[in-house]
C-alpha positions as MATLAB code, in Angstrom:
seq = 'MIWYPGVVVAGHGVASGRCKGDQFPGGALALQQPHFAARGLDISPYYQGTINVDLAPRRVELVRPQLTFPLVTWLDGYPAETFSFANAAVRHGVSDYPALVFYPHPETKPEHRQPPGVVELLAEFIPGIEPGIHGAVGLEAAEMRAV';
ca = [
       0.000    0.000    0.000;
       1.295    3.459   -0.896;
       0.259    6.347    1.366;
      -0.626    9.762   -0.025;
      -1.174   12.871    2.119;
      -4.454   14.661    1.593;
      -7.151   16.799    3.089;
     -10.775   15.824    3.655;
     -13.097   17.944    1.518;
     -16.860   18.338    1.481;
     -18.605   16.146   -1.053;
     -21.834   16.838   -2.896;
     -23.898   15.060   -0.213;
     -25.484   12.778   -2.806;
     -24.076    9.468   -1.505;
     -25.351   10.128    2.016;
     -28.542   11.945    1.045;
     -27.490   15.151    2.778;
     -27.638   17.479   -0.222;
     -30.477   19.982   -0.447;
     -33.282   18.919   -2.762;
     -31.880   15.387   -2.781;
     -33.183   13.510   -5.789;
     -32.115   10.230   -4.166;
     -34.182    9.746   -0.984;
     -32.023    8.219    1.731;
     -28.904    8.753   -0.355;
     -27.510    7.247   -3.521;
     -25.478    4.623   -1.621;
     -28.617    3.258    0.052;
     -30.218    2.898   -3.375;
     -27.082    1.378   -4.933;
     -26.385   -1.047   -2.080;
     -28.733   -3.864   -3.205;
     -27.382   -3.654   -6.764;
     -23.813   -4.009   -5.519;
     -24.837   -6.869   -3.191;
     -26.462   -8.700   -6.102;
     -23.071   -8.526   -7.852;
     -21.175   -9.819   -4.810;
     -20.177   -6.679   -2.876;
     -21.749   -6.002    0.510;
     -21.235   -2.355    1.466;
     -23.533   -2.559    4.511;
     -20.620   -2.537    7.023;
     -19.568    0.887    5.746;
     -20.990    4.274    6.693;
     -23.660    5.283    4.169;
     -21.708    8.223    2.807;
     -18.276    8.773    1.325;
     -15.150   10.332    2.744;
     -13.775   12.616    0.054;
     -10.028   13.219    0.241;
      -8.237   15.655   -2.043;
      -4.801   14.378   -3.019;
      -4.009   17.387   -5.269;
      -1.780   18.138   -7.013;
      -1.969   14.415   -7.716;
      -4.811   12.876   -9.695;
      -6.200    9.401   -9.119;
      -6.038    6.702  -11.770;
      -7.511    3.229  -11.852;
      -4.946    0.540  -12.585;
      -6.710   -2.776  -12.013;
      -9.509   -2.308   -9.480;
     -10.605   -5.170   -7.275;
     -14.139   -5.007   -8.719;
     -15.851   -3.267  -11.617;
     -19.595   -3.357  -12.189;
     -20.373   -2.098  -15.690;
     -23.514   -0.124  -16.455;
     -25.510   -0.636  -13.263;
     -29.082    0.610  -13.507;
     -29.686    1.478   -9.880;
     -32.646    3.837  -10.227;
     -35.484    3.775  -12.741;
     -35.278    6.700  -15.134;
     -31.636    7.389  -14.271;
     -28.776    6.464  -16.647;
     -26.779    3.312  -15.916;
     -23.373    3.901  -14.331;
     -20.159    1.914  -14.134;
     -18.581    1.569  -10.675;
     -15.158    0.324   -9.632;
     -13.865   -0.492   -6.162;
     -10.264   -0.727   -4.991;
      -8.752   -1.618   -1.629;
      -7.651    1.367    0.415;
      -7.162    2.683    3.925;
      -7.710    6.004    5.687;
      -5.188    7.327    8.198;
      -6.766    9.660   10.754;
      -4.566   10.675   13.654;
      -2.634    7.592   14.755;
      -5.190    5.083   13.462;
      -5.597    3.397   10.091;
      -9.058    2.303    8.953;
      -9.734   -0.189    6.154;
     -11.621    1.351    3.272;
     -12.705    0.873   -0.314;
     -12.282    3.382   -3.077;
     -15.732    4.110   -4.494;
     -15.158    5.110   -8.115;
     -18.176    5.979  -10.241;
     -16.663    6.145  -13.728;
     -16.826    9.773  -14.913;
     -17.721    8.753  -18.467;
     -20.989    7.201  -17.216;
     -21.722    9.630  -14.370;
     -24.158   12.298  -15.556;
     -23.566   14.794  -12.727;
     -21.847   15.395   -9.360;
     -18.369   14.711  -10.697;
     -15.274   14.981   -8.540;
     -12.063   16.888   -9.341;
      -9.315   14.547  -10.641;
      -7.417   14.612   -7.333;
     -10.357   13.665   -5.126;
     -10.756   10.048   -4.083;
     -14.090    8.884   -2.640;
     -13.839    6.281    0.098;
     -16.219    3.925    1.855;
     -15.218    3.198    5.440;
     -16.758    2.632    8.842;
     -17.863    5.776   10.660;
     -14.671    7.556   11.746;
     -15.166   10.076   14.561;
     -13.640   13.467   13.851;
     -13.430   13.106   10.081;
     -14.673   16.375    8.592;
     -13.717   18.833    5.867;
     -10.361   20.475    6.511;
      -8.846   17.528    8.400;
      -5.429   16.449    7.094;
      -4.689   12.759    6.882;
      -3.559   10.178    4.387;
      -5.041    7.639    2.013;
      -3.409    4.298    1.384;
      -3.935    2.844   -2.085;
      -2.996   -0.599   -3.360;
      -0.628    0.284   -6.225;
      -1.778   -2.679   -8.303;
      -5.383   -1.403   -8.147;
      -5.231    2.406   -8.089;
      -2.631    5.133   -7.847;
      -2.248    8.860   -7.443;
       0.140   10.428   -9.942;
];
């Protein structure tokens, strides 16, 4: 695992359902969860929101993610999206927490895109994680990297 320093940034609030006028009641992750489970990935142990960490000036690149689910139709009337997941970890203070990179492929994501240096992570609830906190993200080099 290679560790990259970064800063937690505010996301769009779509994954957790916290954005104003949320078009995805309960959050997009809650709606996507059964579709991922049907394909063999149980995200229920993770907090139902993402931790967004900006690794700029680096940008994240998929290498060979652990899992890729092509063109998942997770909501009627909404375009299908491709999702990849890679093993990762979050370092907050003196503790490391296992995580998964949650990577909605930008070419299939109609809105709410992230800057190229922001990595979205699924992890257990981590007390004290909030925008502005400095930490680090560990990425499995064979699956994803920050260049």
